[in-house]
C-alpha positions in Angstrom: 0.1 -0.2 -0.1 3.4 2.0 0.6 4.5 1.8 -2.1 1.6 2.4 -4.5 -0.1 5.5 -2.7 4.1 7.1 -2.9 4.2 6.2 -6.3 0.5 8.4 -6.7 2.3 11.2 -4.8 4.9 11.1 -6.8 3.2 11.3 -10.5 0.8 14.1 -8.8 4.2 16.0 -8.2 5.2 15.5 -11.3 2.2 16.3 -13.1 2.5 19.4 -11.0 6.4 20.1 -11.7 4.9 20.0 -16.2 1.9 21.4 -15.4 3.2 24.8 -13.2 6.2 24.5 -16.7 3.9 25.3 -19.4 1.4 27.7 -17.4 4.6 29.5 -16.0 6.2 29.6 -19.6 4.8 31.6 -21.9 5.6 32.7 -25.6 8.7 34.9 -25.7 6.3 37.2 -27.4 3.7 37.5 -25.4 6.1 37.7 -21.9 7.7 40.4 -23.4 4.5 42.3 -24.2 3.4 42.1 -20.1 6.5 43.0 -18.8 6.9 45.9 -20.7 3.4 48.0 -21.6 2.9 46.7 -17.5 5.4 49.0 -16.7 3.7 52.0 -17.3 -0.6 51.2 -18.0 -3.1 47.7 -17.0 -3.0 45.7 -19.8 -6.9 45.9 -19.5 -6.5 48.6 -21.4 -4.6 46.8 -25.0 -6.7 43.5 -24.2 -10.0 46.1 -24.5 -10.6 46.7 -27.9 -9.4 44.7 -31.6 -7.2 47.6 -33.2 -5.4 47.2 -37.0 -2.1 46.8 -37.4 -2.2 50.3 -38.7 -3.8 51.6 -34.8 -1.3 49.3 -33.4 1.7 50.1 -34.6 1.2 53.6 -34.4 0.1 53.3 -31.0 3.3 51.1 -29.8 5.5 53.4 -31.7 4.4 56.9 -30.6 4.4 54.2 -26.9 8.2 54.6 -28.0 9.0 57.2 -29.3 7.3 60.1 -27.9 6.1 58.9 -23.9 9.5 57.4 -24.2 8.5 54.0 -23.9 11.0 51.3 -21.4 11.4 49.1 -24.8 14.1 48.7 -28.3 12.8 49.4 -31.8 13.0 45.3 -32.4 11.0 45.0 -28.8 8.1 47.0 -30.8 8.0 45.4 -33.7 8.0 42.1 -31.4 5.3 43.6 -29.7 3.2 44.6 -32.6 3.3 41.3 -34.2 2.2 40.3 -31.3 -0.9 42.6 -30.9 -1.5 42.2 -34.0 -1.9 38.5 -33.8 -3.5 38.4 -30.6 -5.7 41.6 -30.6 -6.0 42.4 -34.5 -8.7 43.4 -36.7 -9.1 40.6 -39.0 
């Protein structure tokens, strides 16, 4: 009985670890968006409305160039592509 219990506990722990790892590991683009954009505002705003590719480009570049956003040109492109893919108008 102890062996079965031990196997069940080990299986549960291993499953829990793998589920935790999957939940914690987001795509690099999503993680960049969340960590960068949440420094200045809530993520509810960009997630609240679908926008065109041109709108996302304008918004993100304004945040970078006018509002001095904490991200590089390369990161801006990654964020823009993520937003278009995830919250873009089709």
